All heavy atoms as an XYZ file, in Angstrom:
941
protein
N      -1.024     -4.445     17.247
C      -1.523     -4.230     15.874
C      -2.966     -4.694     15.807
O      -3.316     -5.727     16.335
C      -0.664     -5.004     14.889
C      -0.983     -4.751     13.427
C      -0.734     -3.328     13.030
O      -1.565     -2.450     13.190
N       0.453     -3.060     12.528
N      -3.811     -3.922     15.182
C      -5.206     -4.299     15.073
C      -5.697     -4.190     13.667
O      -5.183     -4.837     12.769
N      -6.677     -3.336     13.445
C      -7.301     -3.209     12.149
C      -6.535     -2.243     11.251
O      -5.959     -1.256     11.717
C      -8.729     -2.705     12.354
C      -9.578     -2.699     11.106
C     -10.995     -2.223     11.397
O     -11.257     -1.649     12.450
N     -11.904     -2.455     10.477
N      -6.557     -2.560      9.946
C      -5.977     -1.678      8.947
C      -7.108     -1.144      8.082
O      -7.926     -1.930      7.581
C      -4.969     -2.430      8.076
C      -3.788     -3.070      8.791
C      -2.929     -3.843      7.813
C      -2.947     -2.025      9.502
N      -7.142      0.162      7.886
C      -8.199      0.775      7.083
C      -7.575      1.651      6.015
O      -6.908      2.640      6.328
C      -9.157      1.608      7.959
C     -10.232      2.249      7.082
C      -9.791      0.735      9.037
N      -7.811      1.276      4.761
C      -7.294      2.045      3.638
C      -8.281      3.136      3.239
O      -9.497      2.991      3.408
C      -7.054      1.149      2.415
C      -6.104     -0.009      2.634
C      -6.799     -1.300      2.991
O      -7.930     -1.242      3.538
O      -6.229     -2.380      2.729
N      -7.738      4.215      2.687
C      -8.559      5.299      2.163
C      -7.780      6.030      1.087
O      -6.580      5.818      0.916
C      -8.975      6.263      3.274
O      -7.831      6.858      3.857
N      -8.483      6.901      0.368
C      -7.813      7.730     -0.628
C      -8.002      7.277     -2.058
O      -7.562      7.956     -2.987
N      -8.642      6.136     -2.242
C      -8.890      5.683     -3.592
C      -9.945      6.524     -4.283
O     -10.595      7.358     -3.665
N     -10.107      6.299     -5.586
C     -11.101      7.037     -6.332
C     -10.862      6.937     -7.812
O     -10.096      6.095     -8.281
N     -11.533      7.819     -8.543
C     -11.428      7.874     -9.991
C     -10.515      9.026    -10.384
O     -10.697     10.161     -9.906
C     -12.818      8.071    -10.603
C     -12.886      8.267    -12.116
C     -12.396      7.023    -12.837
C     -14.304      8.607    -12.542
N      -9.542      8.738    -11.220
C      -8.596      9.757    -11.655
C      -8.295      9.549    -13.139
O      -8.338      8.419    -13.624
C      -7.306      9.698    -10.808
C      -6.583      8.379    -10.988
C      -6.388     10.868    -11.093
N      -7.991     10.624    -13.832
C      -7.629     10.516    -15.235
C      -6.183     10.061    -15.376
O      -5.355     10.297    -14.487
C      -7.821     11.858    -15.942
C      -9.277     12.240    -16.138
C      -9.425     13.482    -17.010
O      -8.543     14.319    -17.064
N     -10.557     13.586    -17.682
N      -5.905      9.440    -16.488
C      -4.536      9.013    -16.782
C      -3.603     10.222    -16.689
O      -3.935     11.318    -17.157
C      -4.464      8.382    -18.154
N      -2.455     10.003    -16.065
C      -1.497     11.074    -15.853
C      -1.646     11.773    -14.511
O      -0.768     12.538    -14.105
N      -2.744     11.498    -13.837
C      -2.997     12.116    -12.552
C      -2.316     11.406    -11.402
O      -1.559     10.447    -11.597
N      -2.597     11.895    -10.190
C      -1.976     11.353     -8.985
C      -3.030     11.051     -7.931
O      -4.103     11.659     -7.910
C      -0.976     12.360     -8.413
O       0.067     12.621     -9.313
N      -2.694     10.123     -7.074
C      -3.503      9.813     -5.899
C      -2.570      9.479     -4.749
O      -1.470      8.956     -4.970
C      -4.423      8.619     -6.149
C      -5.747      8.832     -6.870
C      -6.451      7.499     -7.060
C      -6.641      9.793     -6.119
N      -3.037      9.764     -3.552
C      -2.293      9.384     -2.361
C      -3.180      8.500     -1.498
O      -4.212      8.968     -0.991
C      -1.865     10.611     -1.567
C      -0.905     10.298     -0.427
C      -0.774     11.489      0.493
N       0.379     11.382      1.378
C       0.481     12.030      2.539
N      -0.484     12.834      2.930
N       1.574     11.900      3.279
N      -2.806      7.272     -1.355
C      -3.550      6.337     -0.521
C      -2.998      6.373      0.905
O      -1.803      6.593      1.114
C      -3.430      4.920     -1.069
C      -3.823      4.716     -2.530
C      -3.716      3.238     -2.895
C      -5.204      5.241     -2.810
N      -3.896      6.132      1.842
C      -3.508      6.058      3.242
C      -3.982      4.739      3.831
O      -5.007      4.196      3.405
C      -4.144      7.209      4.040
O      -3.738      8.464      3.554
N      -3.248      4.266      4.806
C      -3.644      3.069      5.532
C      -3.380      3.344      7.011
O      -2.217      3.456      7.429
C      -2.868      1.862      5.067
S      -3.166      0.370      6.050
N      -4.453      3.438      7.758
C      -4.344      3.729      9.182
C      -4.458      2.443      9.980
O      -5.378      1.644      9.778
C      -5.440      4.700      9.596
N      -3.537      2.273     10.900
C      -3.537      1.095     11.759
C      -4.070      1.457     13.132
O      -3.621      2.429     13.741
C      -2.124      0.535     11.878
N      -5.023      0.685     13.598
C      -5.545      0.912     14.936
C      -4.784      0.027     15.923
O      -4.155     -0.953     15.543
C      -7.039      0.592     14.992
O      -7.252     -0.765     14.669
N      -4.834      0.397     17.175
C      -4.150     -0.390     18.186
C      -2.675     -0.077     18.238
O      -2.185      0.870     17.632
N      -1.967     -0.910     18.977
C      -0.539     -0.688     19.161
C       0.245     -1.038     17.907
O       0.010     -2.063     17.288
C      -0.025     -1.540     20.318
C      -0.566     -1.125     21.675
C       0.022     -2.015     22.764
N       1.466     -1.935     22.794
C       2.222     -2.695     23.563
N       1.672     -3.619     24.335
N       3.540     -2.573     23.560
N       1.159     -0.177     17.551
C       2.024     -0.439     16.402
C       3.488     -0.464     16.796
O       4.361     -0.514     15.933
C       1.816      0.611     15.299
O       2.072      1.909     15.851
C       0.406      0.562     14.761
N       3.765     -0.428     18.096
C       5.154     -0.372     18.544
C       5.919     -1.627     18.165
O       7.142     -1.607     18.064
C       5.206     -0.170     20.060
O       4.494     -1.208     20.712
N       5.205     -2.714     17.948
C       5.875     -3.956     17.588
C       5.811     -4.243     16.090
O       6.242     -5.302     15.642
C       5.260     -5.125     18.353
O       3.877     -5.197     18.110
N       5.308     -3.285     15.338
C       5.212     -3.491     13.890
C       6.599     -3.525     13.265
O       7.428     -2.669     13.549
C       4.380     -2.376     13.235
O       3.060     -2.397     13.794
C       4.288     -2.569     11.734
N       6.826     -4.485     12.389
C       8.091     -4.583     11.677
C       8.009     -3.908     10.313
O       8.909     -3.175      9.921
C       8.488     -6.044     11.508
C       9.728     -6.229     10.671
C      10.979     -5.912     11.185
C       9.649     -6.713      9.366
C      12.124     -6.068     10.417
C      10.787     -6.871      8.597
C      12.006     -6.543      9.124
O      13.136     -6.693      8.360
N       6.941     -4.169      9.592
C       6.817     -3.607      8.251
C       5.353     -3.450      7.862
O       4.479     -4.161      8.367
C       7.518     -4.503      7.223
N       5.132     -2.487      6.961
C       3.820     -2.329      6.348
C       4.014     -2.264      4.843
O       5.008     -1.707      4.364
C       3.116     -1.080      6.856
C       2.753     -1.177      8.331
S       1.770      0.222      8.924
C       0.176     -0.119      8.163
N       3.057     -2.820      4.123
C       3.220     -2.962      2.682
C       1.940     -2.626      1.944
O       0.856     -2.613      2.526
C       3.640     -4.387      2.349
N       2.088     -2.381      0.653
C       0.958     -2.183     -0.248
C       0.962     -3.281     -1.314
O       2.024     -3.626     -1.856
C       1.015     -0.818     -0.925
C       0.663      0.321     -0.045
C       1.527      1.145      0.623
C      -0.648      0.785      0.279
N       0.833      2.084      1.346
C      -0.506      1.890      1.145
C      -1.934      0.374     -0.075
C      -1.600      2.588      1.658
C      -3.022      1.065      0.435
C      -2.856      2.160      1.289
N      -0.226     -3.764     -1.599
C      -0.453     -4.716     -2.675
C      -1.599     -4.187     -3.527
O      -2.314     -3.281     -3.120
C      -0.844     -6.093     -2.107
C       0.262     -6.789     -1.373
C       0.591     -6.424     -0.067
C       0.982     -7.818     -1.963
C       1.608     -7.066      0.627
C       2.004     -8.468     -1.276
C       2.310     -8.085      0.013
N      -1.771     -4.786     -4.679
C      -2.931     -4.414     -5.492
C      -3.423     -5.624     -6.278
O      -2.654     -6.552     -6.555
C      -2.599     -3.269     -6.438
C      -1.705     -3.650     -7.610
C      -1.401     -2.420     -8.451
N      -0.722     -2.783     -9.682
C      -0.281     -1.883    -10.566
N      -0.458     -0.578    -10.348
N       0.310     -2.292    -11.676
N      -4.694     -5.589     -6.624
C      -5.280     -6.655     -7.420
C      -6.171     -6.048     -8.487
O      -7.186     -5.410     -8.171
C      -6.073     -7.626     -6.552
C      -6.566     -8.839     -7.315
C      -7.054     -9.939     -6.399
O      -7.371     -9.717     -5.236
N      -7.104    -11.158     -6.920
N      -5.774     -6.223     -9.726
C      -6.545     -5.742    -10.860
C      -7.596     -6.786    -11.229
O      -7.443     -7.968    -10.918
C      -5.628     -5.468    -12.037
N      -8.647     -6.355    -11.911
C      -9.703     -7.296    -12.307
C      -9.139     -8.454    -13.116
O      -8.398     -8.251    -14.084
C     -10.635     -6.433    -13.150
C     -10.420     -5.042    -12.663
C      -8.967     -4.971    -12.294
N      -9.459     -9.661    -12.698
C      -9.038    -10.846    -13.427
C      -7.591    -11.227    -13.235
O      -7.094    -12.145    -13.896
N      -6.893    -10.541    -12.347
C      -5.474    -10.832    -12.127
C      -5.220    -11.188    -10.680
O      -6.032    -10.921     -9.795
C      -4.615     -9.636    -12.535
C      -4.687     -9.296    -14.013
C      -3.696     -8.218    -14.371
C      -3.712     -7.929    -15.864
N      -2.723     -6.872    -16.239
N      -4.051    -11.769    -10.437
C      -3.674    -12.107     -9.082
C      -3.212    -10.853     -8.330
O      -2.763     -9.872     -8.936
C      -2.550    -13.142     -9.087
C      -2.983    -14.498     -9.615
C      -1.905    -15.548     -9.458
O      -0.789    -15.193     -9.019
O      -2.179    -16.724     -9.749
N      -3.311    -10.924     -7.028
C      -2.828     -9.825     -6.207
C      -1.315     -9.735     -6.354
O      -0.608    -10.752     -6.344
C      -3.203    -10.064     -4.751
C      -3.125     -8.826     -3.893
C      -3.725     -9.045     -2.512
N      -4.820     -9.972     -2.479
C      -5.965     -9.756     -1.863
N      -6.162     -8.606     -1.265
N      -6.900    -10.674     -1.829
N      -0.801     -8.514     -6.468
C       0.630     -8.333     -6.644
C       1.194     -7.337     -5.641
O       0.513     -6.409     -5.185
C       0.946     -7.855     -8.065
C       0.394     -6.496     -8.420
C       0.894     -6.003     -9.772
O       1.851     -6.583    -10.331
O       0.321     -5.008    -10.266
N       2.445     -7.549     -5.333
C       3.168     -6.690     -4.405
C       3.494     -5.359     -5.067
O       3.865     -5.312     -6.246
C       4.446     -7.405     -3.976
C       5.427     -6.560     -3.239
C       5.219     -6.236     -1.902
C       6.571     -6.087     -3.860
C       6.131     -5.458     -1.214
C       7.491     -5.313     -3.173
C       7.265     -4.998     -1.843
N       3.372     -4.281     -4.283
C       3.714     -2.959     -4.775
C       4.956     -2.419     -4.065
O       5.948     -2.095     -4.707
C       2.537     -1.973     -4.595
C       2.952     -0.568     -5.010
C       1.318     -2.439     -5.376
N       4.893     -2.317     -2.749
C       6.005     -1.737     -1.997
C       5.862     -2.082     -0.521
O       4.762     -2.384     -0.047
C       6.036     -0.226     -2.175
N       6.988     -1.993      0.196
C       6.986     -2.247      1.640
C       7.921     -1.245      2.311
O       8.894     -0.781      1.705
C       7.419     -3.697      1.950
C       8.848     -3.977      1.484
C       7.268     -4.018      3.428
N       7.599     -0.914      3.556
C       8.429      0.010      4.328
C       8.665     -0.568      5.712
O       7.744     -1.111      6.336
C       7.779      1.414      4.395
C       8.731      2.419      5.041
C       6.443      1.369      5.129
C       8.306      3.868      4.820
N       9.909     -0.464      6.157
C      10.259     -0.891      7.508
C       9.749      0.153      8.485
O      10.053      1.344      8.348
C      11.774     -1.045      7.614
C      12.217     -1.554      8.976
O      12.123     -0.833      9.978
N      12.689     -2.781      9.023
N       8.991     -0.314      9.465
C       8.321      0.630     10.368
C       9.308      1.372     11.274
O       9.056      2.491     11.704
C       7.301     -0.115     11.231
C       6.298      0.776     11.889
C       6.152      1.024     13.218
C       5.302      1.571     11.224
N       5.130      1.917     13.435
C       4.596      2.266     12.230
C       4.960      1.770      9.891
C       3.542      3.131     11.935
C       3.918      2.624      9.605
C       3.233      3.293     10.610
N      10.440      0.748     11.553
C      11.407      1.391     12.459
C      12.333      2.341     11.727
O      12.455      3.517     12.088
C      12.222      0.311     13.178
C      11.401     -0.585     14.079
C      10.789      0.165     15.242
C      10.188     -0.755     16.284
N       9.049     -1.524     15.781
N      13.011      1.861     10.682
C      14.044      2.701     10.076
C      13.619      3.343      8.762
O      14.375      4.120      8.174
C      15.335      1.898      9.854
C      15.184      0.752      8.864
O      14.210      0.740      8.081
O      16.048     -0.141      8.862
N      12.424      3.022      8.283
C      11.910      3.671      7.086
C      12.481      3.169      5.777
O      12.187      3.749      4.722
N      13.280      2.128      5.815
C      13.820      1.606      4.570
C      12.685      1.043      3.721
O      11.681      0.557      4.251
C      14.869      0.532      4.835
O      14.324     -0.515      5.624
N      12.844      1.147      2.415
C      11.769      0.766      1.506
C      12.247     -0.212      0.439
O      13.445     -0.294      0.142
C      11.189      1.998      0.800
O      12.246      2.666      0.082
C      10.587      2.980      1.802
N      11.301     -0.915     -0.122
C      11.577     -1.834     -1.225
C      10.358     -1.823     -2.126
O       9.222     -1.882     -1.661
C      11.858     -3.242     -0.697
C      12.123     -4.239     -1.785
C      13.347     -4.276     -2.421
C      11.141     -5.135     -2.179
C      13.600     -5.193     -3.427
C      11.372     -6.050     -3.184
C      12.601     -6.074     -3.816
N      10.621     -1.761     -3.438
C       9.538     -1.681     -4.415
C       9.608     -2.838     -5.411
O      10.696     -3.321     -5.736
C       9.640     -0.375     -5.206
C       9.446      0.868     -4.393
C      10.508      1.463     -3.724
C       8.191      1.470     -4.295
C      10.333      2.613     -2.971
C       8.008      2.629     -3.555
C       9.088      3.193     -2.894
O       8.898      4.330     -2.155
N       8.436     -3.200     -5.909
C       8.421     -4.076     -7.067
C       9.061     -3.297     -8.216
O       8.874     -2.081     -8.335
C       6.983     -4.458     -7.419
N       9.819     -3.991     -9.039
C      10.563     -3.313    -10.099
C       9.684     -2.423    -10.958
O      10.061     -1.301    -11.320
C      11.265     -4.349    -10.975
C      12.470     -4.968    -10.282
O      12.944     -4.367     -9.294
O      12.933     -6.035    -10.717
N       8.509     -2.905    -11.279
C       7.637     -2.164    -12.193
C       7.022     -0.936    -11.549
O       6.424     -0.104    -12.236
C       6.517     -3.075    -12.702
O       5.745     -3.548    -11.623
N       7.172     -0.790    -10.225
C       6.538      0.327     -9.516
C       7.553      1.417     -9.171
O       7.184      2.479     -8.676
C       5.868     -0.151     -8.229
C       4.953     -1.357     -8.395
C       3.845     -1.098     -9.395
C       2.920     -2.289     -9.490
N       3.518     -3.487    -10.090
N       8.819      1.152     -9.395
C       9.829      2.137     -9.057
C       9.676      3.372     -9.926
O       9.426      3.284    -11.109
C      11.229      1.543     -9.254
C      11.571      0.451     -8.261
C      12.962     -0.099     -8.551
C      13.311     -1.209     -7.586
N      14.637     -1.806     -7.878
N       9.817      4.531     -9.288
C       9.767      5.779    -10.023
C       8.436      6.485     -9.962
O       8.379      7.700     -9.798
N       7.333      5.768    -10.083
C       6.019      6.402    -10.055
C       5.334      6.294     -8.695
O       4.489      7.122     -8.364
C       5.111      5.791    -11.117
C       5.543      6.014    -12.544
C       4.462      5.623    -13.527
N       4.091      4.226    -13.417
C       2.865      3.796    -13.148
N       1.882      4.658    -12.929
N       2.605      2.497    -13.090
N       5.691      5.280     -7.933
C       5.045      5.053     -6.639
C       6.048      5.309     -5.518
O       7.211      4.934     -5.624
C       4.541      3.610     -6.543
C       3.373      3.280     -7.440
C       2.957      4.143     -8.448
C       2.685      2.098     -7.270
C       1.891      3.840     -9.253
C       1.606      1.777     -8.085
C       1.209      2.644     -9.081
N       5.557      5.915     -4.441
C       6.404      6.168     -3.277
C       5.656      5.771     -2.013
O       4.557      6.259     -1.768
C       6.803      7.644     -3.183
O       7.480      8.032     -4.379
C       7.725      7.874     -1.988
N       6.260      4.913     -1.218
C       5.684      4.513      0.056
C       6.344      5.316      1.159
O       7.558      5.569      1.123
C       5.845      2.998      0.295
C       5.045      2.548      1.521
C       7.310      2.595      0.400
C       4.978      1.022      1.676
N       5.546      5.758      2.117
C       6.069      6.528      3.236
C       5.217      6.229      4.468
O       4.201      5.532      4.368
C       6.070      8.022      2.919
O       4.743      8.484      2.693
N       5.625      6.787      5.603
C       4.890      6.492      6.835
C       4.892      7.673      7.759
O       5.732      8.578      7.652
C       5.520      5.279      7.533
C       6.954      5.510      8.000
C       7.538      4.261      8.614
C       8.990      4.454      9.028
N       9.133      5.376     10.155
N       3.956      7.654      8.681
C       3.883      8.630      9.764
C       3.663      7.816     11.030
O       2.533      7.401     11.319
C       2.745      9.618      9.521
C       2.693     10.713     10.571
O       3.155     10.480     11.719
O       2.194     11.802     10.257
N       4.742      7.590     11.758
C       4.643      6.748     12.949
C       3.700      7.336     13.990
O       2.967      6.607     14.658
C       6.023      6.537     13.564
C       6.903      5.677     12.700
O       7.211      6.020     11.560
N       7.353      4.556     13.221
N       3.692      8.644     14.110
C       2.844      9.292     15.119
C       1.369      9.037     14.837
O       0.554      8.979     15.760
C       3.130     10.782     15.161
N       1.031      8.907     13.547
C      -0.360      8.682     13.158
C      -0.647      7.221     12.837
O      -1.748      6.882     12.404
C      -0.715      9.551     11.954
C      -0.655     11.041     12.236
C      -1.054     11.848     11.004
C      -1.019     13.343     11.311
N      -1.398     14.161     10.121
N       0.358      6.368     13.023
C       0.203      4.934     12.714
C      -0.328      4.729     11.301
O      -1.232      3.902     11.072
C      -0.747      4.266     13.717
C      -0.178      4.232     15.107
O       1.025      4.389     15.313
N      -1.042      4.043     16.096
N       0.210      5.482     10.378
C      -0.318      5.482      9.019
C       0.796      5.289      7.999
O       1.880      5.873      8.144
C      -1.062      6.794      8.731
O      -2.145      6.937      9.662
C      -1.621      6.809      7.318
N       0.504      4.502      6.994
C       1.407      4.346      5.864
C       0.708      4.905      4.625
O      -0.514      4.837      4.510
C       1.804      2.862      5.662
C       0.597      2.017      5.284
C       2.895      2.728      4.618
N       1.496      5.486      3.740
C       0.965      6.144      2.557
C       1.524      5.508      1.291
O       2.610      4.936      1.304
C       1.315      7.626      2.554
C       0.892      8.356      3.787
C       1.805      8.600      4.808
C      -0.403      8.804      3.938
C       1.425      9.272      5.961
C      -0.799      9.476      5.079
C       0.119      9.710      6.092
N       0.781      5.678      0.210
C       1.294      5.311     -1.096
C       0.962      6.453     -2.051
O      -0.204      6.680     -2.378
C       0.673      4.010     -1.607
C       1.248      3.517     -2.939
C       2.710      3.067     -2.751
C       0.421      2.366     -3.507
N       1.993      7.187     -2.433
C       1.832      8.267     -3.401
C       2.007      7.679     -4.790
O       3.036      7.049     -5.077
C       2.875      9.359     -3.162
C       2.826     10.499     -4.165
C       1.581     11.340     -4.041
O       1.144     11.659     -2.926
N       0.990     11.708     -5.172
N       1.016      7.879     -5.629
C       1.043      7.320     -6.982
C       0.945      8.463     -7.986
O      -0.033      9.221     -7.964
C      -0.113      6.350     -7.178
C      -0.154      5.239     -6.128
S      -1.431      4.012     -6.455
C      -2.902      5.006     -6.216
N       1.939      8.573     -8.830
C       1.992      9.629     -9.833
C       1.962      9.045    -11.238
O       2.218      7.858    -11.431
C       3.276     10.452     -9.647
C       3.336     11.119     -8.296
O       2.328     11.524     -7.731
N       4.543     11.228     -7.745
N       1.650      9.909    -12.191
C       1.611      9.499    -13.606
C       0.819      8.214    -13.778
O       1.269      7.261    -14.426
C       3.041      9.313    -14.133
O       3.791     10.499    -13.992
N      -0.363      8.217    -13.208
C      -1.166      6.997    -13.213
C      -1.593      6.609    -14.616
O      -1.841      7.477    -15.481
C      -2.387      7.170    -12.311
C      -2.069      7.080    -10.810
C      -3.191      7.648     -9.978
C      -1.788      5.641    -10.423
N      -1.692      5.304    -14.828
C      -2.069      4.738    -16.110
C      -3.323      3.886    -15.931
O      -3.587      3.388    -14.822
C      -0.934      3.861    -16.633
C       0.407      4.555    -16.708
C       1.509      3.571    -17.088
C       2.868      4.245    -17.107
N       3.954      3.287    -17.459
N      -4.074      3.681    -16.985
C      -5.265      2.818    -16.865
C      -4.939      1.437    -16.295
O      -5.751      0.859    -15.561
C      -5.768      2.731    -18.301
C      -5.359      4.033    -18.909
C      -4.009      4.322    -18.303
N      -3.763      0.925    -16.564
C      -3.391     -0.390    -16.049
C      -3.097     -0.380    -14.548
O      -2.868     -1.433    -13.949
C      -2.189     -0.965    -16.810
C      -1.012     -0.022    -16.939
C      -1.014      0.714    -18.264
O      -2.091      1.199    -18.689
O       0.081      0.845    -18.862
N      -3.084      0.790    -13.942
C      -2.963      0.867    -12.486
C      -4.305      0.671    -11.795
O      -4.369      0.623    -10.563
C      -2.383      2.231    -12.067
C      -0.944      2.409    -12.510
O      -0.150      1.457    -12.385
O      -0.614      3.519    -12.982
N      -5.363      0.578    -12.575
C      -6.682      0.335    -12.003
C      -6.696     -0.980    -11.250
O      -6.338     -2.027    -11.800
C      -7.747      0.314    -13.114
O      -7.828      1.613    -13.707
C      -9.108     -0.081    -12.557
N      -7.072     -0.905     -9.970
C      -7.028     -2.090     -9.117
C      -7.604     -1.731     -7.752
O      -7.828     -0.559     -7.441
C      -5.592     -2.583     -8.949
N      -7.808     -2.760     -6.958
C      -8.062     -2.551     -5.540
C      -6.707     -2.593     -4.851
O      -5.946     -3.549     -5.042
C      -8.996     -3.626     -4.955
C     -10.345     -3.601     -5.672
C      -9.193     -3.386     -3.453
C     -11.282     -4.711     -5.246
N      -6.434     -1.573     -4.061
C      -5.158     -1.473     -3.375
C      -5.357     -1.832     -1.904
O      -6.250     -1.294     -1.243
C      -4.595     -0.060     -3.516
C      -4.022      0.196     -4.888
C      -4.856      0.320     -5.996
C      -2.647      0.260     -5.082
C      -4.327      0.523     -7.264
C      -2.107      0.466     -6.347
C      -2.950      0.595     -7.430
O      -2.430      0.794     -8.687
N      -4.503     -2.717     -1.433
C      -4.591     -3.231     -0.079
C      -3.312     -2.914      0.691
O      -2.229     -2.927      0.126
C      -4.738     -4.749     -0.085
C      -5.938     -5.285     -0.808
C      -5.884     -5.548     -2.177
C      -7.113     -5.573     -0.124
C      -6.979     -6.069     -2.855
C      -8.213     -6.099     -0.784
C      -8.139     -6.345     -2.147
O      -9.225     -6.866     -2.793
N      -3.466     -2.696      1.991
C      -2.270     -2.600      2.816
C      -2.202     -3.795      3.765
O      -3.207     -4.464      4.006
C      -2.195     -1.294      3.583
S      -3.318     -1.131      4.953
N      -1.010     -4.062      4.232
C      -0.765     -5.192      5.104
C       0.329     -4.826      6.095
O       1.148     -3.948      5.820
C      -0.340     -6.409      4.285
N       0.331     -5.512      7.223
C       1.331     -5.246      8.255
C       1.692     -6.539      8.964
O       0.902     -7.482      9.014
C       0.804     -4.224      9.262
N       2.893     -6.548      9.502
C       3.316     -7.724     10.245
C       4.371     -7.316     11.265
O       5.061     -6.322     11.093
C       3.869     -8.789      9.307
C       3.880    -10.163      9.939
O       4.870    -10.508     10.598
O       2.873    -10.887      9.800
N       4.465     -8.120     12.306
C       5.443     -7.836     13.357
C       6.800     -8.488     13.106
O       7.761     -8.209     13.828
C       4.896     -8.305     14.705
C       3.686     -7.505     15.130
O       3.454     -6.408     14.628
N       2.908     -8.053     16.053
N       6.877     -9.348     12.082
C       8.150    -10.008     11.820
C       8.504    -10.049     10.336
O       9.681    -10.161      9.981
C       8.114    -11.442     12.348
C       7.986    -11.542     13.849
C       8.063    -12.983     14.309
N       7.967    -13.103     15.748
C       8.042    -14.253     16.404
N       8.214    -15.383     15.741
N       7.944    -14.272     17.716
N       7.508     -9.995      9.492
C       7.729    -10.208      8.065
C       7.663     -8.896      7.303
O       6.856     -8.008      7.619
C       6.664    -11.173      7.536
C       6.772    -11.475      6.067
C       7.751    -12.338      5.590
C       5.880    -10.903      5.155
C       7.853    -12.624      4.239
C       5.975    -11.184      3.802
C       6.954    -12.043      3.354
O       7.059    -12.327      2.018
N       8.500     -8.790      6.271
C       8.497     -7.582      5.462
C       8.797     -7.868      4.011
O       9.490     -7.077      3.351
N       8.245     -8.949      3.524
C       8.505     -9.345      2.161
C       7.367     -9.033      1.225
O       6.536     -8.150      1.476
N       7.294     -9.794      0.136
C       6.357     -9.509     -0.943
C       5.238    -10.534     -1.079
O       4.567    -10.581     -2.110
C       7.128     -9.422     -2.267
O       7.807    -10.641     -2.516
N       5.020    -11.339     -0.058
C       3.970    -12.344     -0.094
C       2.781    -11.908      0.745
O       2.897    -11.755      1.962
C       4.496    -13.697      0.411
O       5.608    -14.103     -0.386
C       3.400    -14.762      0.345
N       1.655    -11.727      0.111
C       0.443    -11.216      0.775
C       0.041    -12.091      1.963
O      -0.208    -11.567      3.054
C      -0.683    -11.153     -0.258
C      -2.045    -10.911      0.287
C      -3.070    -11.813      0.377
C      -2.555     -9.668      0.786
N      -4.171    -11.211      0.924
C      -3.895     -9.903      1.178
C      -2.018     -8.397      0.965
C      -4.710     -8.900      1.708
C      -2.829     -7.401      1.501
C      -4.152     -7.661      1.853
N      -0.005    -13.381      1.759
C      -0.514    -14.260      2.815
C       0.414    -14.351      4.015
O       0.016    -14.843      5.071
C      -0.772    -15.655      2.240
C      -1.992    -15.722      1.336
C      -2.329    -17.145      0.943
N      -3.593    -17.245      0.239
C      -3.739    -17.016     -1.054
N      -2.687    -16.705     -1.784
N      -4.924    -17.112     -1.629
N       1.625    -13.892      3.880
C       2.571    -13.935      5.002
C       2.324    -12.827      6.008
O       2.823    -12.887      7.131
C       3.999    -13.849      4.482
N       1.553    -11.830      5.629
C       1.269    -10.721      6.532
C       0.117    -11.092      7.461
O      -0.937    -11.531      7.015
C       0.937     -9.457      5.749
C       2.155     -8.806      5.150
C       2.624     -9.189      3.898
C       2.860     -7.816      5.848
C       3.754     -8.613      3.357
C       3.993     -7.232      5.306
C       4.430     -7.635      4.066
O       5.553     -7.073      3.533
N       0.301    -10.841      8.729
C      -0.707    -11.215      9.723
C      -1.914    -10.279      9.696
O      -3.028    -10.688     10.021
C      -0.097    -11.228     11.122
N      -1.689     -9.039      9.333
C      -2.755     -8.046      9.341
C      -2.945     -7.520      7.918
O      -1.978     -7.091      7.274
C      -2.416     -6.900     10.290
C      -2.124     -7.374     11.685
C      -0.816     -7.606     12.099
C      -3.157     -7.630     12.586
C      -0.538     -8.064     13.379
C      -2.887     -8.085     13.867
C      -1.584     -8.301     14.249
O      -1.322     -8.762     15.514
N      -4.186     -7.523      7.457
C      -4.480     -7.140      6.073
C      -5.751     -6.323      6.009
O      -6.734     -6.635      6.700
C      -4.613     -8.388      5.207
C      -3.297     -9.124      5.045
C      -3.494    -10.481      4.396
N      -3.697    -11.517      5.383
C      -3.932    -12.782      5.080
N      -4.021    -13.150      3.816
N      -4.093    -13.678      6.025
N      -5.720     -5.270      5.206
C      -6.879     -4.403      5.075
C      -7.880     -4.909      4.055
O      -7.643     -5.910      3.371
N      -8.977     -4.177      3.942
C     -10.066     -4.559      3.036
C      -9.915     -3.948      1.646
O     -10.622     -4.352      0.724
C     -11.399     -4.143      3.642
C     -11.732     -4.890      4.922
C     -11.816     -6.383      4.694
O     -12.531     -6.862      3.821
N     -11.053     -7.151      5.486
N      -9.043     -2.986      1.507
C      -8.771     -2.433      0.191
C      -9.517     -1.156     -0.122
O     -10.553     -0.849      0.468
N      -8.954     -0.408     -1.069
C      -9.580      0.793     -1.586
C      -9.448      0.774     -3.110
O      -8.391      0.446     -3.648
C      -8.955      2.065     -0.984
O      -9.663      3.217     -1.435
C      -7.480      2.210     -1.335
N     -10.532      1.128     -3.795
C     -10.559      1.030     -5.248
C      -9.897      2.245     -5.888
O     -10.191      3.393     -5.530
C     -12.000      0.938     -5.738
C     -12.156      0.935     -7.243
C     -11.673     -0.354     -7.887
O     -12.022     -1.448     -7.446
N     -10.876     -0.234     -8.945
N      -9.024      1.974     -6.831
C      -8.415      3.020     -7.652
C      -8.789      2.735     -9.102
O      -8.541      1.633     -9.603
C      -6.888      3.052     -7.489
C      -6.263      3.991     -8.512
C      -6.510      3.470     -6.077
N      -9.384      3.716     -9.738
C      -9.765      3.579    -11.140
C      -9.138      4.716    -11.927
O      -9.328      5.890    -11.594
C     -11.286      3.611    -11.318
O     -11.878      2.570    -10.518
C     -11.670      3.396    -12.773
N      -8.395      4.349    -12.969
C      -7.719      5.339    -13.802
C      -8.362      5.296    -15.180
O      -8.325      4.268    -15.864
C      -6.219      5.060    -13.899
C      -5.528      6.156    -14.701
C      -5.604      4.940    -12.509
N      -8.940      6.405    -15.581
C      -9.602      6.473    -16.873
C      -8.634      6.991    -17.940
O      -7.752      7.801    -17.663
C     -10.821      7.392    -16.791
O     -10.419      8.710    -16.473
N      -8.846      6.520    -19.147
C      -7.947      6.917    -20.250
C      -8.448      8.171    -20.950
O      -9.542      8.643    -20.702
C      -7.850      5.776    -21.249
O      -9.128      5.426    -21.731
């Protein structure tokens, strides 16, 4: 596991959709899980969703169920976050994280963390 690079952020109107990507460089054969977090202005970073790299099982923060979908492409070493029906309160920097043993909801527990991509939802 090496560097994580997020992409796909941008400006979107309320009700719109965005698909974020997080590409992992280096070997990912030992990856256990990859996750998405976000941090809105003036707020703490919060967990969004996580996916098991081997079996694809997923877990979402309660407030993200239904509108957000996490998925992966093992061949491309990439994890995605599809976000639909976006709201202004979804405005945040979105970060991805990966670990070889951990797959929970604590940002600092992940060994590998990206630099983030900005998502802005206008009303």
